[in-house]
C-alpha positions in Angstrom: -90.9 7.7 22.8 -90.1 9.9 19.8 -90.0 13.0 22.0 -87.5 11.1 24.3 -85.2 10.2 21.5 -85.4 13.8 20.1 -84.6 15.3 23.5 -81.6 12.9 24.0 -80.3 13.7 20.6 -80.5 17.4 21.4 -78.5 16.9 24.6 -76.0 14.7 22.6 -75.5 17.5 20.1 -75.0 20.2 22.8 -72.6 18.0 24.9 -69.0 18.9 25.0 -67.7 17.2 23.0 -70.7 16.5 20.8 -71.7 12.8 21.1 -72.2 10.6 18.0 -73.8 7.9 20.1 -75.2 7.4 23.6 -75.2 4.0 25.4 -78.1 3.4 27.8 -77.5 0.1 29.6 -80.0 -1.8 31.9 -77.7 -1.7 34.9 -77.5 0.7 37.9 -74.4 2.0 39.7 -73.9 -1.6 41.0 -74.4 -3.5 37.7 -77.5 -5.1 39.2 -79.7 -7.5 37.1 -82.9 -6.2 38.7 -82.9 -2.4 39.4 -85.1 0.0 41.2 -87.8 2.0 39.4 -85.8 5.1 39.1 -82.9 3.2 37.5 -84.9 1.7 34.7 -83.5 4.1 32.2 -83.2 1.7 29.3 -86.8 0.7 29.7 -87.8 4.4 29.8 -86.1 5.2 26.5 -87.0 2.1 24.6 -90.3 0.8 26.0 -88.7 -2.7 26.3 -89.3 -4.1 29.8 -87.0 -7.1 29.9 -84.4 -7.4 32.6 -81.5 -7.6 30.2 -80.6 -5.4 27.3 -78.7 -2.3 26.1 -79.9 0.6 24.1 -77.7 2.6 21.6 -78.9 5.9 20.3 -77.1 7.5 17.4 -77.8 10.7 15.5 -80.4 8.9 13.3 -80.8 5.4 14.6 -81.9 3.6 17.8 -80.9 0.0 18.4 -81.6 -2.4 21.3 -79.5 -5.5 22.0 -81.0 -8.3 24.1 -80.5 -12.1 24.5 -82.6 -15.1 23.4 -84.9 -15.0 26.4 -86.3 -11.8 25.1 -86.3 -11.9 21.3 -90.1 -12.4 21.0 -90.9 -9.9 23.8 -88.6 -7.2 22.3 -90.2 -7.7 18.9 -93.6 -7.0 20.4 -92.6 -4.0 22.6 -90.2 -2.0 20.4 -91.7 0.7 18.3 -90.7 1.1 14.6 -88.1 3.7 15.7 -86.1 0.9 17.2 -84.2 -2.0 15.6 -83.8 -5.2 17.5 -80.2 -6.6 17.7 -80.2 -10.3 18.6 -77.2 -11.2 20.9 -75.5 -14.3 19.5 -77.0 -13.7 16.0 -76.2 -10.0 15.2 -72.9 -8.2 15.7 -72.1 -7.4 19.4 -72.6 -3.8 20.4 -68.9 -3.0 20.5 -68.3 -4.6 17.1 -71.3 -2.7 15.6 -70.2 0.6 17.0 -66.6 0.1 15.8 -67.7 -0.9 12.3 -70.6 1.5 11.8 -69.9 4.8 13.6 -67.6 7.3 11.9 -63.9 7.7 12.7 -63.1 9.8 15.8 -66.7 9.3 17.0 -67.5 10.2 20.6 -69.6 7.6 22.4 -71.2 8.8 25.6 -71.6 6.7 28.7 -72.6 7.3 32.3 -69.5 5.8 33.9 -71.4 4.8 37.0 -73.7 2.5 35.0 -70.9 0.7 33.0 -68.5 -1.9 34.5 -64.7 -1.8 34.1 -64.9 -4.9 31.9 -67.4 -3.5 29.5 -65.7 -0.1 29.2 -62.3 -1.6 28.6 -63.7 -4.0 26.0 -65.3 -1.1 24.1 -62.2 1.0 24.3 -60.2 -1.9 22.7 -62.8 -2.1 19.9 -62.6 1.6 19.3 -58.9 1.8 18.7 -58.9 0.9 15.0 -61.0 4.1 14.1 -59.8 6.3 16.9 -63.3 6.4 18.4 -63.4 7.4 22.0 -65.5 6.6 25.1 -66.7 9.8 26.7 -67.7 9.8 30.4 -70.7 12.2 30.8 -70.7 14.2 34.0 -74.5 13.6 34.4 -76.8 10.9 33.2 -78.5 12.3 30.1 -81.5 10.1 30.4 -82.2 11.5 33.9 -82.2 15.0 32.4 -85.0 14.2 30.0 -87.0 11.8 32.3 -89.4 14.3 33.8 -91.4 11.7 35.6 -88.5 9.7 36.9 -89.6 8.0 40.2 -88.0 9.5 43.3 -85.4 7.7 45.4 -87.0 5.7 48.1 -85.8 5.8 51.7 -86.1 2.3 53.0 -84.6 1.2 56.3 -81.6 -1.1 56.5 -82.3 -4.1 58.7 -80.0 -6.7 60.3 -80.1 -10.3 58.9 -80.0 -12.3 62.2 -77.3 -14.9 62.7 -79.9 -17.6 63.1 -80.5 -17.2 59.4 -77.1 -15.9 58.2 -75.2 -18.7 59.8 -71.9 -16.8 59.9 -70.9 -13.7 61.8 -69.7 -10.5 60.2 -66.4 -10.8 62.1 -65.9 -14.3 60.6 -66.6 -13.0 57.1 -64.3 -10.0 57.4 -61.5 -12.1 58.8 -61.7 -14.5 55.8 -61.9 -11.5 53.4 -58.8 -9.9 55.0 -56.9 -13.2 54.7 -57.6 -13.2 51.0 -56.5 -9.5 50.6 -53.1 -10.5 52.2 -52.8 -13.5 49.9 -53.1 -11.3 46.7 -51.0 -8.4 48.2 -54.0 -6.0 48.3 -54.5 -3.4 51.0 -58.2 -2.9 50.2 -61.2 -4.0 48.2 -64.1 -2.1 46.7 -67.4 -4.0 46.9 -70.0 -2.9 44.5 -72.5 -5.8 44.0 -75.4 -5.2 46.3 -75.9 -8.8 47.4 -72.2 -9.0 48.3 -72.4 -5.9 50.5 -75.5 -7.3 52.2 -74.0 -10.8 52.6 -70.7 -9.5 54.1 -72.4 -7.2 56.6 -75.4 -9.4 57.4 -77.9 -6.7 56.5 -80.9 -6.6 54.2 -83.2 -3.9 52.8 -86.0 -3.2 50.3 -84.3 -0.8 47.8 -84.9 -3.1 44.8 -88.2 -4.9 44.1 -87.9 -8.7 44.6 -84.3 -8.5 45.9 -83.8 -7.8 49.7 -80.8 -5.5 49.1 -79.7 -2.0 50.0 -78.2 0.6 47.6 -74.8 0.7 49.1 -71.1 0.3 48.4 -68.5 -1.2 50.8 -64.8 -0.7 51.1 -62.8 -3.1 53.3 -59.1 -2.4 54.1 -56.7 -4.5 56.2 -57.7 -2.5 59.3 -61.1 -0.8 58.6 -64.4 -1.3 56.9 -66.9 1.2 55.4 -70.5 1.2 54.4 -71.6 3.8 51.9 -75.4 4.4 52.1 -78.0 7.1 52.3 -77.7 7.7 56.0 -81.5 8.3 56.3 -81.8 4.6 55.9 -79.7 3.8 59.0 -81.3 3.9 62.4 -79.2 4.5 65.5 -79.6 0.8 66.3 -78.2 -0.3 62.9 -75.4 2.3 63.2 -74.5 0.8 66.5 -74.6 -2.7 65.1 -72.3 -1.7 62.3 -69.8 0.2 64.5 -69.7 -2.8 66.9 -68.6 -4.9 63.9 -65.9 -2.3 63.1 -67.9 -0.9 60.1 -68.1 2.9 59.7 -71.3 4.3 58.0 -70.5 7.0 55.4 -72.8 8.9 53.0 -73.4 7.0 49.7 -71.9 9.8 47.6 -68.7 9.8 49.6 -67.6 6.6 48.0 -66.2 8.6 45.0 -63.9 10.8 47.1 -63.0 7.9 49.4 -61.8 5.8 46.4 -59.5 8.7 45.5 -58.1 8.6 49.1 -57.9 4.8 48.9 -55.7 5.1 45.8 -53.2 7.1 48.0 -53.6 4.8 51.0 -55.1 7.8 52.9 -58.5 6.4 53.7 -58.9 6.3 57.5 -61.9 5.5 59.7 -63.3 8.4 61.7 -63.9 6.4 64.9 -60.3 5.0 65.0 -59.3 4.9 68.7 -62.4 6.8 69.9 -63.3 4.6 72.8 -65.6 1.7 73.5 -67.1 0.9 70.1 -63.8 1.1 68.3 -62.2 -1.1 70.9 -65.0 -3.7 70.6 -64.6 -3.6 66.8 -60.9 -4.2 67.0 -61.4 -7.1 69.4 -64.2 -9.0 67.5 -61.7 -11.2 65.8 -62.5 -9.6 62.4 -58.9 -10.0 61.2 -57.7 -6.4 61.2 -54.1 -6.2 60.2 -51.9 -3.3 61.0 -51.0 -1.4 57.8 -47.3 -1.1 58.8 -47.1 -4.9 58.9 -48.0 -5.1 55.3 -46.4 -4.2 52.1 -49.6 -4.7 50.2 -50.3 -1.9 47.7 -53.1 -3.2 45.5 -56.8 -2.3 45.5 -59.0 -5.2 44.5 -61.9 -4.4 42.2 -64.3 -6.8 40.5 -64.2 -5.8 36.8 -67.7 -7.2 36.3 -69.4 -5.2 39.1 -67.2 -2.2 39.9 -68.2 0.8 37.8 -65.9 2.7 35.5 -66.4 5.9 37.4 -64.7 4.5 40.5 -62.0 2.7 38.6 -61.1 6.0 36.9 -60.1 7.4 40.3 -57.5 4.6 40.9 -54.0 4.1 39.6 -54.5 1.3 37.0 -51.1 -0.2 37.9 -52.2 -0.6 41.5 -55.6 -2.3 40.8 -56.2 -6.1 41.0 -58.9 -6.7 38.4 -60.3 -10.0 39.5 -63.7 -11.5 40.5 -64.6 -10.5 44.0 -63.7 -13.3 46.5 -67.2 -12.8 48.1 -68.9 -14.2 45.0 -67.7 -17.7 45.7 -67.8 -17.3 49.5 -71.5 -16.3 49.2 -72.3 -19.2 46.8 -70.9 -21.8 49.2 -73.8 -22.1 51.6 -73.1 -22.8 55.3 -75.1 -25.5 57.1 -77.6 -23.0 58.6 -78.3 -21.5 55.1 -78.7 -24.9 53.6 -81.2 -25.9 56.3 -83.1 -22.7 55.8 -83.2 -23.2 52.0 -84.6 -26.7 52.4 -87.3 -25.5 54.9 -88.3 -22.5 52.8 -88.7 -24.7 49.7 -90.9 -27.1 51.6 -93.3 -24.3 52.6 -93.0 -22.9 49.1 -93.9 -26.3 47.6 -97.0 -26.4 49.8 -98.1 -23.1 48.4 -97.5 -24.3 44.8 -99.6 -27.4 45.5 -102.4 -25.3 47.0 -102.3 -23.2 43.9 -102.5 -26.3 41.7 -105.6 -27.5 43.7 -107.3 -24.1 43.5 -106.5 -23.6 39.8 -107.7 -27.1 38.9 -111.1 -26.4 40.6 -111.4 -23.0 39.0 -110.7 -24.3 35.5 -113.3 -27.0 35.8 -116.0 -24.8 37.3 -115.4 -21.7 35.2 -114.3 -23.1 31.9 -115.7 -26.7 31.8 -112.2 -28.0 31.6 -111.6 -31.7 32.2 -109.0 -30.6 34.8 -105.5 -31.6 36.0 -106.2 -35.4 35.9 -108.6 -36.2 33.1 -107.7 -36.0 29.5 -111.0 -35.0 27.7 -112.2 -32.2 25.5 -113.4 -29.1 27.3 -117.2 -28.8 27.8 -117.8 -25.4 26.3 -121.4 -25.4 27.6 -120.0 -25.1 31.1 -117.9 -22.0 30.3 -119.0 -19.2 32.6 -119.8 -16.1 30.6 -119.5 -13.7 33.6 -116.5 -14.9 35.6 -113.0 -15.1 34.1 -109.5 -15.9 35.2 -106.5 -14.1 33.8 -102.8 -14.6 34.0 -102.5 -11.8 36.5 -105.5 -12.7 38.8 -104.2 -16.3 38.8 -100.7 -15.3 39.8 -102.1 -13.0 42.5 -103.7 -16.0 44.0 -100.4 -17.9 43.9 -98.8 -15.0 45.8 -101.6 -15.2 48.3 -100.8 -18.8 49.1 -97.1 -17.9 49.6 -97.9 -14.9 51.7 -99.7 -17.2 54.2 -96.4 -19.1 54.9 -94.0 -18.5 57.7 -91.1 -16.0 57.1 -92.6 -14.8 53.8 -91.1 -11.4 52.7 -92.3 -11.0 49.1 -91.8 -12.5 45.7 -88.2 -13.2 44.4 -89.0 -12.0 40.8 -92.2 -11.0 38.9 -94.2 -14.1 38.4 -94.2 -15.5 34.8 -97.8 -16.5 34.5 -98.3 -17.4 30.8 -101.0 -19.0 28.7 -100.5 -20.5 25.2 -98.5 -18.2 22.9 -97.4 -16.1 25.9 -95.7 -19.1 27.4 -93.4 -19.0 24.4 -92.0 -15.7 25.6 -89.3 -17.0 27.9 -89.4 -14.1 30.4 -93.0 -13.0 29.8 -94.4 -10.5 32.3 -98.2 -10.2 32.3 -99.8 -6.8 32.6 -103.2 -6.5 34.2 -104.7 -4.5 31.3 -103.4 -6.6 28.4 -102.8 -10.1 29.8 -104.5 -13.2 28.5 -107.4 -15.1 29.9 -106.7 -18.6 31.0 -107.7 -21.2 28.4 -108.4 -24.8 29.2 -107.3 -25.9 25.7 -103.8 -24.3 26.0 -100.7 -25.0 28.0 -100.2 -22.8 31.1 -96.6 -22.2 32.3 -95.9 -20.5 35.6 -92.4 -19.6 36.8 -92.4 -18.1 40.2 -90.5 -17.7 43.5 -90.5 -16.1 46.9 -88.2 -14.4 49.4 -88.4 -16.0 52.9 -86.2 -15.0 55.8 -84.6 -18.4 55.7 -84.2 -18.8 51.9 -85.1 -17.7 48.3 -87.1 -20.0 46.0 -87.6 -20.4 42.3 -89.8 -23.0 40.7 -91.5 -23.6 37.3 -94.3 -26.0 36.4 -96.2 -26.4 33.1 -99.7 -27.7 33.1 -102.7 -28.4 30.8 -106.3 -28.5 32.0 -107.8 -29.9 28.7 -106.6 -32.4 26.2 -102.9 -31.9 25.3 -101.8 -32.8 21.7 -99.4 -35.6 21.1 -96.8 -33.0 20.1 -97.2 -31.1 23.3 -96.8 -34.4 25.3 -93.7 -35.3 23.3 -92.2 -31.9 23.9 -93.1 -31.9 27.6 -91.6 -35.4 28.0 -88.4 -34.4 26.3 -88.0 -31.5 28.7 -88.8 -33.7 31.6 -86.2 -36.3 30.5 -83.5 -33.6 30.3 -84.6 -32.2 33.7 -84.2 -35.7 35.2 -80.9 -36.4 33.4 -79.2 -33.3 34.8 -80.6 -33.8 38.3 -79.3 -37.3 38.4 -75.8 -36.5 37.2 -72.7 -37.5 39.1 -69.5 -35.7 38.2 -65.9 -35.2 39.5 -64.8 -32.2 41.5 -63.5 -29.5 39.1 -66.4 -29.9 36.7 -68.0 -26.7 35.5 -71.7 -26.2 34.6 -70.9 -25.8 30.9 -69.8 -29.5 30.8 -73.2 -30.6 32.3 -75.5 -28.4 30.2 -75.7 -30.9 27.4 -77.3 -33.5 29.7 -80.5 -31.4 29.8 -80.5 -30.8 26.0 -79.8 -34.2 24.5 -83.5 -35.5 24.8 -84.6 -32.3 22.9 -81.7 -32.5 20.4 -82.8 -36.0 19.4 -85.9 -34.4 17.9 -84.1 -31.3 16.6 -85.4 -29.1 19.4 -83.5 -26.8 21.8 -84.0 -23.7 24.0 -82.3 -20.2 24.0 -81.4 -19.9 27.7 -79.1 -21.3 30.2 -80.1 -24.4 32.2 -79.2 -23.4 35.7 -78.2 -20.5 38.0 -77.3 -20.2 41.6 -79.8 -19.0 44.1 -79.3 -16.7 47.1 -80.1 -17.3 50.8 -82.7 -14.5 51.3 -80.9 -12.6 48.6 -80.9 -12.5 44.8 -82.8 -15.2 42.9 -80.0 -15.3 40.3 -76.7 -15.8 41.9 -73.2 -16.6 40.5 -70.4 -17.1 40.0 -71.3 -20.5 38.7 -74.0 -21.5 36.2 -75.1 -24.4 34.0 -75.2 -23.0 30.5 -74.2 -23.4 26.8 -72.1 -20.2 27.5 -68.8 -21.3 28.9 -67.9 -20.0 32.4 -64.9 -21.6 34.0 -66.2 -21.8 37.5 -66.3 -25.4 38.9 -69.4 -26.6 40.7 -68.7 -27.2 44.4 -70.2 -29.0 47.4 -72.8 -26.8 49.1 -73.6 -24.6 46.1 -77.2 -24.2 44.9 -78.2 -24.4 41.3 -81.5 -24.6 39.3 -82.3 -27.3 36.8 -84.6 -25.7 34.2 -84.6 -26.9 30.6 -87.5 -25.8 28.4 -88.9 -25.7 24.9 -90.8 -22.8 23.2 -92.8 -22.6 20.0 -93.4 -19.0 19.0 -97.1 -18.3 18.7 -98.1 -21.6 20.1 -96.8 -22.7 23.6 -93.9 -22.9 26.0 -92.7 -25.6 28.4 -90.3 -25.3 31.3 -89.7 -27.4 34.4 -87.5 -26.0 37.2 -86.3 -27.3 40.5 -83.6 -25.9 42.8 -80.8 -28.4 43.6 -78.1 -28.5 46.2 -74.7 -29.8 45.2 -73.2 -32.3 47.7 -70.6 -35.0 47.9 -71.4 -38.3 46.1 -70.7 -41.7 47.6 -69.4 -43.4 44.5 -68.1 -47.0 44.3 -64.8 -45.8 43.0 -62.8 -42.6 43.1 -60.8 -42.3 39.9 -58.0 -39.8 40.1 -58.8 -39.2 43.8 -60.8 -36.2 42.7 -63.9 -36.9 44.7 -67.3 -36.9 43.1 -70.4 -34.7 43.4 -74.1 -35.1 42.9 -77.4 -33.1 43.1 -80.1 -33.1 45.8 -83.6 -31.8 44.8 -85.1 -29.4 47.4 -88.1 -28.3 45.3 -91.3 -30.2 45.9 -94.3 -30.1 43.5 -95.7 -32.8 41.2 -95.2 -33.0 37.4 -98.4 -33.4 35.5 -99.0 -37.1 34.5 -101.2 -36.4 31.5 -98.5 -34.3 29.8 -96.1 -37.2 30.0 -95.8 -39.7 27.2 -94.8 -42.6 29.5 -93.7 -44.7 26.5 -90.8 -42.3 26.0 -89.4 -42.8 29.5 -86.8 -45.3 30.4 -87.4 -47.6 33.5 -84.8 -45.5 35.4 -86.6 -42.2 34.6 -89.9 -43.7 35.6 -88.4 -45.0 38.9 -86.9 -41.5 39.6 -90.3 -39.9 38.9 -92.2 -42.2 41.2 -89.6 -41.8 43.9 -89.7 -38.0 43.6 -93.5 -38.0 43.8 -93.5 -40.2 46.9 -91.2 -37.7 48.6 -93.5 -34.8 47.6 -96.3 -36.6 49.3 -94.5 -37.3 52.5 -92.7 -34.0 52.8 -95.7 -31.7 52.0 -98.4 -33.7 53.8 -98.4 -31.8 57.1 -98.8 -28.4 55.4 -102.0 -29.3 53.5 -105.7 -29.7 54.5 -107.5 -32.9 53.8 -108.8 -32.0 50.3 -105.3 -30.8 49.3 -103.8 -34.0 50.6 -106.3 -36.0 48.6 -105.4 -34.0 45.4 -101.7 -34.4 46.0 -102.1 -38.2 46.6 -103.8 -38.5 43.2 -101.2 -36.3 41.5 -98.4 -38.4 42.8 -99.8 -41.9 42.4 -97.1 -44.3 41.0 -97.0 -44.3 37.2 -96.6 -47.6 35.5 -95.8 -48.4 31.8 
């Protein structure tokens, strides 16, 4: 690590102009949350492996900013050469740079890895001391990263209409209507999941996310797909051309954006016979340029990189969230059906894991198990066999892999025992992970990618005798989880307004958690999907009918334990007795199926309504999952979902 910082500082000093600081963000050229191995530059320079964070290297300091999910993890992973900056508690990175770097400082960025929003925000902060943002021509981290993984060449595949639910022509037609509405002649699409959703394609360029490293540009009468052409077979090329989409080299996006700025970007196959004719007759909404006075290029400031923005005339750019973000979040009936079905199969895998783990903990560790609440029989502890966080999560992956349409995990499984469960986004390592412990809480947050849907579920269990405090905390989390899931609310309500529902039971005891309560989830796409969320952080995006969102409150005690419960919900219209203001009302529908552990619940703390909901949910778990389980698994689930009485 010391050598890396030294090498970077040497490059900073020899740069023209010399750099006083270098920013190394987590994101790739598409501002992705999860990135490929070769794009993990911030992890390489800092040693911090969390998915969110930003490194700042100055002439004599190295600082890392990250959010509350990762405070504990960063403390453990950063060497003494690094100082942790806690987002929300310490000054933001732009404020810190503006206040602490000298006047006229040059701050280096790779403009491909920084969004328009971020770059402009920093430039505003730098005005008071005449500091300047310097776009480096190469990525300095790449120059010192001798063992940087090579770029993988993974094939682009078609996502069939039977799973996508809407044709490319239909999506392009809607997009072009929106361009006309805002007087734009084109849009640059940078977010990987938006490119894949629009063109009904998928890939394996990023672990856990079935996306392709690609940009798209759509104009009123053409569409382009910028990708390493080695990933595109003749069949895929033909599929794209038939849909009026021209394949161009990934690197050509830079020069093509320059052409776009002058309205000179033209398709190569325009008027070249059959495929072009088919494309122009697919009903994909092409509009003749001469019929339009539109002169703006639409770019999403949160996802479009500063490098591409720099090639446009800023007066002719519409900086607004991509219209595809909301279009993608509003699931069509086929996607909703696929999500429900994939969550049923996934729930069966999670129950099978519960059954297996319960048996292992009893046989290997002398634990009282999932149902009984007794002290662990230490004499029965096997001295030879052992179960770790990683070997346990591998077994869970195996149960999922046996299910129809399985394509992989949707994020690295958080399999965490005791103190590790207090690390909100803990990622176990085979060499250093903990052994399972019957006397400590075990939290597992996991999910999978299926062709018909993406899943994300968290359960927290104890195989010994939980303390009264652990039960009280678990029950408070469960009460918040139930309260949010049962909410009814008028159209136009955003997630920020509902976030409090999940926290109130914890707040009553002076407890809380440092993460959002819910995020959207993709349809065989990213496990974290916007533009909406349920969080203490305001985001003015209303929740709408047919969106998905998670319900995942938690509580974490550093050095002791962590608790989180998570289901995926679908938002749908509510049939209310009244309709004040003619707004229409919405409610949630749970689509995740796995039991909550009875012995971790302090039933005396539940209201009759909460108990009724819990028993009803457990009854549904039984009936929905029954046909996916063998006889012993059915018997276990029946016991786990028996009605609870006061």
